DSSP file (Angstrom, degrees, kcal/mol; ACC not computed):
  #  RESIDUE AA STRUCTURE BP1 BP2  ACC     N-H-->O    O-->H-N    N-H-->O    O-->H-N    TCO  KAPPA ALPHA  PHI   PSI    X-CA   Y-CA   Z-CA
    1    1 A M     >        0   0    0      0, 0.0     4,-2.3     0, 0.0     3,-0.3   0.000 360.0 360.0 360.0 -35.9    0.0    0.0    0.0
    2    2 A A  H  >  +     0   0    0      1,-0.2     4,-1.8     2,-0.2     5,-0.1   0.853 360.0  56.3 -59.4 -32.1    2.8    2.4    0.7
    3    3 A L  H  > S+     0   0    0      2,-0.2     4,-1.4     1,-0.2    -1,-0.2   0.903 108.3  46.6 -67.5 -39.8    3.8    2.1   -3.0
    4    4 A L  H  > S+     0   0    0     -3,-0.3     4,-1.6     1,-0.2    -2,-0.2   0.883 110.7  52.5 -70.6 -36.6    0.4    3.2   -4.1
    5    5 A E  H  X S+     0   0    0     -4,-2.3     4,-1.4     1,-0.2    -1,-0.2   0.872 105.8  55.2 -68.8 -34.5    0.2    6.1   -1.7
    6    6 A A  H  X S+     0   0    0     -4,-1.8     4,-0.7    -5,-0.2    -1,-0.2   0.871 107.0  49.2 -66.0 -36.5    3.6    7.4   -2.9
    7    7 A E  H  < S+     0   0    0     -4,-1.4     3,-0.5     1,-0.2    -1,-0.2   0.856 107.9  54.1 -72.2 -32.6    2.4    7.5   -6.4
    8    8 A E  H  < S+     0   0    0     -4,-1.6    -1,-0.2     1,-0.2    -2,-0.2   0.802 102.3  59.1 -69.6 -29.0   -0.8    9.5   -5.5
    9    9 A D  H  < S+     0   0    0     -4,-1.4    -1,-0.2    -5,-0.1     2,-0.2   0.744  82.8  98.9 -73.1 -22.1    1.3   12.1   -3.7
   10   10 A K     <  -     0   0    0     -4,-0.7     2,-0.4    -3,-0.5    -3,-0.0  -0.462  65.5-150.0 -67.7 133.5    3.2   13.0   -6.8
   11   11 A K        -     0   0    0     -2,-0.2     3,-0.1     3,-0.0    -2,-0.1  -0.812  10.5-129.2-104.2 147.9    1.8   16.1   -8.5
   12   12 A S     >  -     0   0    0     -2,-0.4     4,-1.1     1,-0.2     3,-0.4  -0.845  14.4-167.6 -96.3 108.4    1.9   16.6  -12.2
   13   13 A P  H  > S+     0   0    0      0, 0.0     4,-2.4     0, 0.0     5,-0.2   0.763  82.3  70.1 -65.4 -22.7    3.4   20.0  -13.0
   14   14 A F  H  > S+     0   0    0      1,-0.2     4,-2.7     2,-0.2     5,-0.2   0.945 100.0  44.8 -60.0 -49.2    2.2   19.6  -16.6
   15   15 A W  H  > S+     0   0    0     -3,-0.4     4,-2.5     2,-0.2     5,-0.2   0.840 111.0  53.3 -69.0 -32.7   -1.5   19.9  -15.8
   16   16 A D  H  X S+     0   0    0     -4,-1.1     4,-2.3     2,-0.2    -1,-0.2   0.941 113.6  43.2 -63.5 -46.9   -0.9   22.9  -13.5
   17   17 A W  H  X S+     0   0    0     -4,-2.4     4,-3.0     2,-0.2     5,-0.3   0.905 113.3  53.0 -64.1 -42.5    1.0   24.7  -16.2
   18   18 A F  H  X S+     0   0    0     -4,-2.7     4,-2.0    -5,-0.2    -2,-0.2   0.919 112.3  42.9 -61.8 -45.6   -1.6   23.7  -18.8
   19   19 A I  H  X S+     0   0    0     -4,-2.5     4,-2.3     2,-0.2    -1,-0.2   0.891 114.8  50.5 -67.7 -40.0   -4.5   25.0  -16.8
   20   20 A G  H  X S+     0   0    0     -4,-2.3     4,-2.0    -5,-0.2    -2,-0.2   0.938 113.8  43.5 -63.6 -48.0   -2.7   28.2  -15.8
   21   21 A I  H  X S+     0   0    0     -4,-3.0     4,-2.7     1,-0.2    -1,-0.2   0.877 111.9  54.8 -66.9 -36.2   -1.7   29.0  -19.4
   22   22 A G  H  X S+     0   0    0     -4,-2.0     4,-2.5    -5,-0.3    -2,-0.2   0.917 108.3  48.6 -62.2 -42.8   -5.2   28.0  -20.6
   23   23 A L  H  X S+     0   0    0     -4,-2.3     4,-2.7     2,-0.2     5,-0.2   0.890 111.4  49.8 -62.2 -41.4   -6.8   30.5  -18.2
   24   24 A L  H  X S+     0   0    0     -4,-2.0     4,-2.9     2,-0.2     5,-0.2   0.920 112.0  47.9 -63.1 -44.0   -4.4   33.3  -19.3
   25   25 A V  H  X S+     0   0    0     -4,-2.7     4,-2.9     2,-0.2     5,-0.2   0.919 112.8  49.0 -62.2 -44.0   -5.2   32.6  -22.9
   26   26 A L  H  X S+     0   0    0     -4,-2.5     4,-2.3     2,-0.2    -2,-0.2   0.938 115.4  42.4 -61.7 -49.6   -8.9   32.6  -22.2
   27   27 A V  H  X S+     0   0    0     -4,-2.7     4,-2.5     2,-0.2     5,-0.2   0.939 117.1  47.3 -63.6 -48.8   -8.8   35.9  -20.2
   28   28 A G  H  X S+     0   0    0     -4,-2.9     4,-2.6    -5,-0.2    -2,-0.2   0.911 111.8  50.9 -61.8 -42.4   -6.4   37.5  -22.7
   29   29 A G  H  X S+     0   0    0     -4,-2.9     4,-2.6    -5,-0.2    -1,-0.2   0.923 111.3  47.7 -63.3 -45.1   -8.6   36.4  -25.7
   30   30 A F  H  X S+     0   0    0     -4,-2.3     4,-2.6    -5,-0.2    -1,-0.2   0.912 112.4  49.3 -62.0 -42.1  -11.7   37.8  -24.1
   31   31 A T  H  X S+     0   0    0     -4,-2.5     4,-2.5     2,-0.2    -2,-0.2   0.921 112.6  47.2 -63.8 -42.8  -10.0   41.1  -23.3
   32   32 A L  H  X S+     0   0    0     -4,-2.6     4,-2.5     2,-0.2     5,-0.2   0.928 112.7  49.3 -65.4 -43.9   -8.7   41.3  -26.9
   33   33 A Y  H  X S+     0   0    0     -4,-2.6     4,-2.5     1,-0.2     5,-0.2   0.924 111.4  49.8 -58.3 -46.6  -12.1   40.5  -28.3
   34   34 A Y  H  X S+     0   0    0     -4,-2.6     4,-2.5     1,-0.2    -1,-0.2   0.925 111.8  47.6 -59.5 -47.4  -13.8   43.1  -26.1
   35   35 A Q  H  X S+     0   0    0     -4,-2.5     4,-2.4     2,-0.2    -1,-0.2   0.903 112.8  48.4 -63.9 -40.8  -11.3   45.8  -27.1
   36   36 A V  H  X S+     0   0    0     -4,-2.5     4,-2.5     2,-0.2    -1,-0.2   0.924 114.3  45.9 -66.3 -43.9  -11.7   45.0  -30.8
   37   37 A Q  H  X S+     0   0    0     -4,-2.5     4,-2.5    -5,-0.2    -2,-0.2   0.889 111.9  51.8 -66.2 -38.5  -15.5   45.0  -30.7
   38   38 A K  H  X S+     0   0    0     -4,-2.5     4,-2.3    -5,-0.2    -2,-0.2   0.927 111.6  46.1 -63.8 -46.2  -15.5   48.2  -28.6
   39   39 A R  H  X S+     0   0    0     -4,-2.4     4,-2.4     2,-0.2    -2,-0.2   0.919 112.8  51.2 -62.5 -44.9  -13.2   50.0  -31.2
   40   40 A S  H  X S+     0   0    0     -4,-2.5     4,-2.2     1,-0.2    -2,-0.2   0.908 110.5  47.6 -59.2 -44.9  -15.3   48.7  -34.1
   41   41 A T  H  X S+     0   0    0     -4,-2.5     4,-2.2     2,-0.2    -1,-0.2   0.907 111.6  50.5 -64.1 -42.1  -18.6   49.9  -32.5
   42   42 A Q  H  X S+     0   0    0     -4,-2.3     4,-2.4     1,-0.2    -2,-0.2   0.880 110.3  49.8 -64.6 -38.7  -17.1   53.3  -31.8
   43   43 A E  H  X S+     0   0    0     -4,-2.4     4,-2.1     2,-0.2    -1,-0.2   0.899 110.1  50.1 -67.8 -38.9  -15.9   53.7  -35.3
   44   44 A R  H  X S+     0   0    0     -4,-2.2     4,-2.1     2,-0.2    -2,-0.2   0.889 110.7  51.2 -63.2 -38.1  -19.3   52.7  -36.7
   45   45 A F  H  X S+     0   0    0     -4,-2.2     4,-2.4     2,-0.2    -2,-0.2   0.920 108.9  49.4 -65.2 -44.2  -20.8   55.3  -34.3
   46   46 A R  H  X S+     0   0    0     -4,-2.4     4,-2.0     1,-0.2    -1,-0.2   0.881 110.3  51.9 -65.2 -36.2  -18.4   58.0  -35.6
   47   47 A S  H  X S+     0   0    0     -4,-2.1     4,-1.9     2,-0.2    -1,-0.2   0.904 109.2  49.1 -64.1 -40.3  -19.3   57.1  -39.2
   48   48 A A  H  X S+     0   0    0     -4,-2.1     4,-2.4     1,-0.2    -2,-0.2   0.892 110.3  51.6 -64.9 -39.9  -23.0   57.4  -38.4
   49   49 A D  H  X S+     0   0    0     -4,-2.4     4,-2.8     1,-0.2    -1,-0.2   0.879 107.3  52.5 -64.9 -37.9  -22.3   60.8  -36.9
   50   50 A K  H  X S+     0   0    0     -4,-2.0     4,-1.7     2,-0.2     6,-0.2   0.904 109.4  49.5 -64.5 -40.3  -20.4   62.0  -39.9
   51   51 A L  H  X>S+     0   0    0     -4,-1.9     5,-2.1     2,-0.2     4,-0.6   0.930 112.5  48.0 -63.7 -43.6  -23.4   61.0  -42.1
   52   52 A Y  H ><5S+     0   0    0     -4,-2.4     3,-1.2     1,-0.2    -2,-0.2   0.939 112.6  47.4 -61.1 -47.6  -25.8   62.9  -39.8
   53   53 A E  H 3<5S+     0   0    0     -4,-2.8    -1,-0.2     1,-0.3    -2,-0.2   0.791 108.7  55.8 -69.2 -25.5  -23.7   66.0  -39.7
   54   54 A A  H 3<5S-     0   0    0     -4,-1.7    -1,-0.3    -5,-0.2    -2,-0.2   0.580 118.7-111.4 -80.2  -9.2  -23.3   65.9  -43.5
   55   55 A G  T <<5S+     0   0    0     -3,-1.2     2,-1.7    -4,-0.6     3,-0.2   0.519  76.0 134.2  93.3   5.0  -27.1   65.9  -43.9
   56   56 A D     >< +     0   0    0     -5,-2.1     4,-2.5    -6,-0.2    -1,-0.2  -0.594  22.7 165.3 -85.8  79.0  -27.3   62.3  -45.2
   57   57 A Y  H  >  +     0   0    0     -2,-1.7     4,-2.3    67,-0.5    -1,-0.2   0.781  68.2  54.8 -73.5 -27.7  -30.2   61.5  -43.0
   58   58 A T  H  > S+     0   0    0     66,-0.3     4,-1.8    -3,-0.2    -1,-0.2   0.936 113.2  42.0 -68.3 -46.1  -31.3   58.3  -44.8
   59   59 A G  H  > S+     0   0    0      2,-0.2     4,-2.4     1,-0.2    -2,-0.2   0.898 115.0  51.1 -63.9 -43.5  -27.8   56.9  -44.5
   60   60 A A  H  X S+     0   0    0     -4,-2.5     4,-3.1     2,-0.2     5,-0.2   0.910 107.9  52.8 -63.9 -42.1  -27.5   58.1  -40.9
   61   61 A A  H  X S+     0   0    0     -4,-2.3     4,-2.5     1,-0.2    -1,-0.2   0.919 111.2  46.4 -59.2 -44.6  -30.8   56.5  -39.9
   62   62 A A  H  X S+     0   0    0     -4,-1.8     4,-1.9     2,-0.2    -1,-0.2   0.902 113.8  48.1 -65.2 -40.1  -29.8   53.2  -41.3
   63   63 A A  H  X S+     0   0    0     -4,-2.4     4,-1.1     2,-0.2    -2,-0.2   0.910 113.1  47.3 -65.9 -43.0  -26.4   53.4  -39.6
   64   64 A Y  H  X S+     0   0    0     -4,-3.1     4,-0.8     1,-0.2     3,-0.4   0.905 109.5  54.3 -66.0 -39.6  -28.0   54.4  -36.2
   65   65 A E  H >< S+     0   0    0     -4,-2.5     3,-0.9     1,-0.2     4,-0.4   0.901 107.1  50.8 -60.1 -41.1  -30.6   51.6  -36.6
   66   66 A S  H 3< S+     0   0    0     -4,-1.9     3,-0.4     1,-0.2    -1,-0.2   0.764 108.8  53.3 -67.3 -23.9  -27.8   49.0  -37.0
   67   67 A L  H >< S+     0   0    0     -4,-1.1     3,-1.5    -3,-0.4    -1,-0.2   0.590  83.3  87.3 -87.7  -9.9  -26.1   50.4  -33.9
   68   68 A K  T << S+     0   0    0     -3,-0.9    -1,-0.2    -4,-0.8    -2,-0.1   0.829  94.5  41.5 -60.3 -31.2  -29.1   50.0  -31.7
   69   69 A D  T 3  S+     0   0    0     -3,-0.4    -1,-0.3    -4,-0.4    -2,-0.1   0.367  83.8 128.9 -96.0   4.0  -28.2   46.4  -30.8
   70   70 A A    <   -     0   0    0     -3,-1.5     3,-0.5     1,-0.1    -3,-0.1  -0.341  49.9-150.5 -63.4 139.0  -24.4   47.0  -30.4
   71   71 A S  S    S+     0   0    0      1,-0.2    -1,-0.1   -34,-0.0     2,-0.1   0.722  84.0  55.9 -84.5 -21.8  -23.1   45.7  -27.2
   72   72 A Y  S    S+     0   0    0    -35,-0.2     2,-0.3     2,-0.0    -1,-0.2  -0.245  73.2 125.8-115.0  45.8  -20.3   48.0  -26.6
   73   73 A L        -     0   0    0     -3,-0.5     2,-0.1    -2,-0.1   -35,-0.0  -0.756  55.6-124.6 -99.9 146.4  -21.9   51.5  -26.6
   74   74 A T     >  -     0   0    0     -2,-0.3     4,-2.4     1,-0.1     5,-0.2  -0.440  29.1-108.8 -79.2 165.7  -21.6   54.0  -23.9
   75   75 A A  H  > S+     0   0    0      1,-0.2     4,-2.4     2,-0.2     5,-0.2   0.874 121.3  53.0 -62.0 -37.0  -24.7   55.5  -22.3
   76   76 A A  H  > S+     0   0    0      2,-0.2     4,-2.2     1,-0.2    -1,-0.2   0.907 109.3  48.7 -67.2 -39.1  -24.0   58.8  -24.0
   77   77 A N  H  > S+     0   0    0      2,-0.2     4,-2.4     1,-0.2    -2,-0.2   0.928 111.0  50.7 -63.2 -43.6  -23.7   57.1  -27.4
   78   78 A D  H  X S+     0   0    0     -4,-2.4     4,-1.9     1,-0.2    -2,-0.2   0.921 111.2  47.7 -61.2 -45.1  -27.0   55.2  -26.8
   79   79 A S  H  X S+     0   0    0     -4,-2.4     4,-2.4     1,-0.2    -1,-0.2   0.893 110.9  52.2 -64.6 -39.4  -28.8   58.4  -25.9
   80   80 A T  H  X S+     0   0    0     -4,-2.2     4,-2.7     1,-0.2     5,-0.3   0.899 106.7  53.6 -62.6 -42.1  -27.4   60.2  -29.0
   81   81 A I  H  X S+     0   0    0     -4,-2.4     4,-2.4     1,-0.2    -1,-0.2   0.945 112.6  41.9 -57.3 -51.2  -28.6   57.4  -31.2
   82   82 A Y  H  X S+     0   0    0     -4,-1.9     4,-1.7     1,-0.2    -1,-0.2   0.869 114.8  51.3 -69.9 -35.1  -32.2   57.6  -30.0
   83   83 A A  H  X S+     0   0    0     -4,-2.4     4,-2.0    -5,-0.2    -1,-0.2   0.934 113.3  44.6 -64.6 -44.2  -32.2   61.4  -30.0
   84   84 A R  H  X S+     0   0    0     -4,-2.7     4,-2.6     2,-0.2    -2,-0.2   0.883 110.4  53.4 -69.7 -37.3  -30.9   61.6  -33.6
   85   85 A L  H  X S+     0   0    0     -4,-2.4     4,-2.2    -5,-0.3    -1,-0.2   0.877 109.1  50.9 -62.1 -36.6  -33.3   58.9  -34.8
   86   86 A E  H  X S+     0   0    0     -4,-1.7     4,-2.2     2,-0.2    -2,-0.2   0.892 109.5  49.9 -69.8 -38.7  -36.1   61.0  -33.3
   87   87 A V  H  X S+     0   0    0     -4,-2.0     4,-2.5     2,-0.2    -2,-0.2   0.933 111.7  48.5 -62.0 -46.6  -34.9   64.2  -35.1
   88   88 A I  H  X S+     0   0    0     -4,-2.6     4,-2.2     1,-0.2    -2,-0.2   0.897 110.8  50.3 -64.4 -39.3  -34.7   62.3  -38.4
   89   89 A E  H  X S+     0   0    0     -4,-2.2     4,-2.3     2,-0.2    -1,-0.2   0.891 110.6  50.3 -65.1 -38.5  -38.2   60.9  -37.8
   90   90 A D  H  X S+     0   0    0     -4,-2.2     4,-2.5     2,-0.2    -2,-0.2   0.905 109.8  50.1 -66.2 -39.3  -39.5   64.4  -37.1
   91   91 A L  H  X S+     0   0    0     -4,-2.5     4,-2.0     2,-0.2    -2,-0.2   0.914 111.1  49.4 -64.3 -41.0  -37.9   65.7  -40.3
   92   92 A Q  H  X S+     0   0    0     -4,-2.2     4,-2.3     1,-0.2    -2,-0.2   0.902 110.6  50.0 -63.3 -41.5  -39.5   62.9  -42.3
   93   93 A E  H  X S+     0   0    0     -4,-2.3     4,-2.6     2,-0.2    -2,-0.2   0.910 108.7  51.9 -64.8 -41.7  -42.9   63.6  -40.8
   94   94 A R  H  X S+     0   0    0     -4,-2.5     4,-2.3     1,-0.2    -1,-0.2   0.894 109.9  49.6 -61.9 -39.3  -42.6   67.3  -41.6
   95   95 A E  H  X S+     0   0    0     -4,-2.0     4,-2.1     2,-0.2    -1,-0.2   0.922 111.1  49.2 -65.9 -42.6  -41.8   66.5  -45.2
   96   96 A K  H  X S+     0   0    0     -4,-2.3     4,-2.3     1,-0.2    -2,-0.2   0.911 111.6  49.4 -62.1 -41.6  -44.8   64.2  -45.5
   97   97 A E  H  X S+     0   0    0     -4,-2.6     4,-2.6     2,-0.2    -1,-0.2   0.893 109.5  51.5 -66.3 -38.7  -47.1   66.8  -44.0
   98   98 A A  H  X S+     0   0    0     -4,-2.3     4,-2.1     2,-0.2    -1,-0.2   0.895 110.7  48.3 -66.2 -38.0  -45.8   69.5  -46.4
   99   99 A V  H  X S+     0   0    0     -4,-2.1     4,-2.4     2,-0.2    -2,-0.2   0.888 111.3  51.0 -68.2 -38.5  -46.5   67.1  -49.4
  100  100 A A  H  X S+     0   0    0     -4,-2.3     4,-2.2     2,-0.2    -2,-0.2   0.925 110.6  48.4 -65.0 -42.0  -50.0   66.4  -48.0
  101  101 A R  H  X S+     0   0    0     -4,-2.6     4,-2.2     1,-0.2    -2,-0.2   0.902 111.4  50.7 -62.7 -39.5  -50.6   70.2  -47.7
  102  102 A L  H  X S+     0   0    0     -4,-2.1     4,-2.2     1,-0.2    -2,-0.2   0.898 109.0  50.9 -64.5 -41.5  -49.4   70.7  -51.2
  103  103 A R  H  X S+     0   0    0     -4,-2.4     4,-2.5     1,-0.2    -1,-0.2   0.887 110.5  49.2 -61.2 -41.3  -51.7   67.9  -52.5
  104  104 A M  H  X S+     0   0    0     -4,-2.2     4,-1.8     2,-0.2    -2,-0.2   0.895 110.5  50.6 -67.5 -39.6  -54.7   69.5  -50.7
  105  105 A R  H  <>S+     0   0    0     -4,-2.2     5,-2.6     2,-0.2     4,-0.5   0.910 113.2  45.7 -63.8 -41.8  -53.9   73.0  -52.2
  106  106 A I  H ><5S+     0   0    0     -4,-2.2     3,-1.0     1,-0.2    -2,-0.2   0.921 112.0  50.8 -67.0 -43.5  -53.6   71.5  -55.7
  107  107 A A  H 3<5S+     0   0    0     -4,-2.5    -1,-0.2     1,-0.3    -2,-0.2   0.831 111.2  48.9 -62.6 -30.7  -56.8   69.5  -55.2
  108  108 A A  T 3<5S-     0   0    0     -4,-1.8    -1,-0.3    -5,-0.1    -2,-0.2   0.537 116.4-116.1 -84.9  -7.4  -58.6   72.7  -54.1
  109  109 A G  T < 5 +     0   0    0     -3,-1.0     2,-1.5    -4,-0.5     3,-0.2   0.637  67.7 143.0  80.9  14.8  -57.2   74.6  -57.1
  110  110 A D     >< +     0   0    0     -5,-2.6     4,-1.9    -6,-0.2    -1,-0.2  -0.626  13.7 162.9 -87.4  79.6  -55.2   77.0  -55.0
  111  111 A L  H  > S+     0   0    0     -2,-1.5     4,-2.5     2,-0.2    -1,-0.2   0.846  72.2  53.2 -72.3 -33.0  -52.2   77.3  -57.3
  112  112 A D  H  > S+     0   0    0     -3,-0.2     4,-2.3     2,-0.2    -1,-0.2   0.925 111.5  46.9 -67.2 -40.6  -50.7   80.4  -55.7
  113  113 A G  H  > S+     0   0    0      2,-0.2     4,-2.3     1,-0.2    -2,-0.2   0.873 111.3  52.2 -64.6 -36.5  -50.8   78.7  -52.3
  114  114 A A  H  X S+     0   0    0     -4,-1.9     4,-2.4     2,-0.2    -2,-0.2   0.905 108.9  49.5 -65.2 -42.1  -49.2   75.6  -53.9
  115  115 A R  H  X S+     0   0    0     -4,-2.5     4,-2.4     2,-0.2    -2,-0.2   0.914 111.6  49.2 -66.6 -39.9  -46.4   77.8  -55.3
  116  116 A A  H  X S+     0   0    0     -4,-2.3     4,-1.7     1,-0.2    -2,-0.2   0.887 110.9  50.5 -63.7 -37.9  -45.9   79.4  -51.9
  117  117 A E  H  X S+     0   0    0     -4,-2.3     4,-1.0     2,-0.2    -2,-0.2   0.893 109.9  50.4 -64.9 -40.2  -45.8   75.9  -50.3
  118  118 A L  H  < S+     0   0    0     -4,-2.4     3,-0.4     1,-0.2    -2,-0.2   0.902 109.4  50.6 -65.0 -41.9  -43.2   74.8  -52.9
  119  119 A E  H  < S+     0   0    0     -4,-2.4    -1,-0.2     1,-0.2    -2,-0.2   0.852 112.7  46.3 -65.1 -33.7  -41.0   77.8  -52.2
  120  120 A A  H  < S+     0   0    0     -4,-1.7     2,-0.3    -5,-0.2    -1,-0.2   0.647  91.1 104.7 -80.5 -15.8  -41.2   77.2  -48.5
  121  121 A F     <  -     0   0    0     -4,-1.0     2,-0.5    -3,-0.4   -26,-0.0  -0.505  47.7-174.9 -73.9 125.9  -40.5   73.5  -48.8
  122  122 A T        -     0   0    0     -2,-0.3     2,-0.4     2,-0.0    -2,-0.0  -0.987  15.8-142.9-120.6 130.1  -37.0   72.3  -47.9
  123  123 A S        -     0   0    0     -2,-0.5   -32,-0.0     1,-0.1    -2,-0.0  -0.727  19.6-173.8 -97.2 137.1  -36.1   68.7  -48.6
  124  124 A S        -     0   0    0     -2,-0.4   -67,-0.5   -33,-0.1   -66,-0.3   0.330  56.0-107.0-103.2   2.7  -33.9   66.6  -46.3
  125  125 A G  S    S+     0   0    0    -68,-0.1   -67,-0.1   -69,-0.1    -2,-0.1   0.730  90.2 116.1  80.1  23.1  -34.0   63.7  -48.7
  126  126 A L        +     0   0    0    -35,-0.1     2,-0.1   -69,-0.1   -30,-0.0   0.438  40.2 112.7-103.7  -3.2  -36.3   61.6  -46.5
  127  127 A L  S    S-     0   0    0      1,-0.1   -35,-0.0     2,-0.1    -4,-0.0  -0.368  74.8-103.8 -70.7 148.9  -39.4   61.5  -48.8
  128  128 A A     >  -     0   0    0      1,-0.1     4,-2.4    -2,-0.1     5,-0.2  -0.308  35.2-108.6 -62.6 157.4  -40.4   58.2  -50.4
  129  129 A A  H  > S+     0   0    0      1,-0.2     4,-2.3     2,-0.2     5,-0.2   0.867 118.4  51.8 -60.1 -39.5  -39.5   57.8  -54.0
  130  130 A G  H  > S+     0   0    0      2,-0.2     4,-2.3     1,-0.2    -1,-0.2   0.911 111.3  46.5 -63.8 -44.2  -43.2   58.2  -55.2
  131  131 A D  H  > S+     0   0    0      2,-0.2     4,-2.7     1,-0.2    -2,-0.2   0.881 112.2  51.1 -65.8 -38.6  -43.6   61.4  -53.2
  132  132 A R  H  X S+     0   0    0     -4,-2.4     4,-2.3     2,-0.2    -2,-0.2   0.904 110.4  47.7 -65.6 -41.2  -40.4   62.8  -54.5
  133  133 A A  H  X S+     0   0    0     -4,-2.3     4,-2.1     2,-0.2    -2,-0.2   0.904 113.5  48.9 -65.7 -40.0  -41.3   62.0  -58.1
  134  134 A W  H  X S+     0   0    0     -4,-2.3     4,-2.3     1,-0.2    -2,-0.2   0.927 110.7  50.2 -62.9 -44.5  -44.7   63.6  -57.6
  135  135 A L  H  X S+     0   0    0     -4,-2.7     4,-2.7     1,-0.2    -2,-0.2   0.903 110.2  50.5 -61.1 -42.3  -43.1   66.7  -56.0
  136  136 A D  H  X S+     0   0    0     -4,-2.3     4,-2.3     1,-0.2    -1,-0.2   0.899 110.6  48.4 -64.8 -39.1  -40.7   67.0  -58.9
  137  137 A S  H  X S+     0   0    0     -4,-2.1     4,-2.2     2,-0.2    -1,-0.2   0.889 112.6  48.3 -69.0 -36.7  -43.5   66.8  -61.5
  138  138 A V  H  X S+     0   0    0     -4,-2.3     4,-2.9     2,-0.2     5,-0.3   0.916 110.7  51.6 -67.7 -43.2  -45.6   69.4  -59.5
  139  139 A R  H  X S+     0   0    0     -4,-2.7     4,-1.7     1,-0.2    -2,-0.2   0.907 111.1  47.2 -58.3 -43.3  -42.6   71.7  -59.3
  140  140 A A  H  X S+     0   0    0     -4,-2.3     4,-0.9     1,-0.2    -1,-0.2   0.909 114.5  47.2 -65.6 -42.0  -42.0   71.4  -63.1
  141  141 A A  H  < S+     0   0    0     -4,-2.2    -2,-0.2     1,-0.2    -1,-0.2   0.897 115.0  44.5 -69.8 -40.4  -45.7   72.1  -63.8
  142  142 A L  H  < S+     0   0    0     -4,-2.9    -1,-0.2     1,-0.2    -2,-0.2   0.750 116.3  45.0 -79.6 -23.3  -46.0   75.1  -61.5
  143  143 A T  H  < S+     0   0    0     -4,-1.7    -1,-0.2    -5,-0.3    -2,-0.2   0.568  86.9 106.5 -96.3  -8.0  -42.8   76.7  -62.5
  144  144 A A     <        0   0    0     -4,-0.9    -3,-0.0    -3,-0.2    -4,-0.0  -0.446 360.0 360.0 -69.5 142.9  -43.3   76.3  -66.2
  145  145 A P              0   0    0      0, 0.0    -1,-0.1     0, 0.0    -4,-0.1   0.516 360.0 360.0 -72.7 360.0  -44.2   79.6  -67.9
């Protein structure tokens, strides 16, 4: 029995080293992955901000929507995303309302009011393609001599 007990007391340094190195690789790998994802998310956020500041609201809205589910955003970034998406939605609603007012004026035969509405209209590029085509045709018809 003494022979068996002597063998059980021996410790294997290989497994100690293997587990220790494995833990270091695991922790280091997770830290590296976290840092890469964090940098990537911040770069995507900066790109969306550049689109927004340049006035490309359609592109910015798509970029911000894709960032909503990002895991590595700060609270300030998250707040900015929702605030800017709300601004973009408000701009889109204002453009839709302006087109609706213009349609009503034309339907009522108020061409002077329609011309005034067209002059006051500023586009942010958020109108649907059909509304944009209709608006262009109305603009061409009302400005023709």
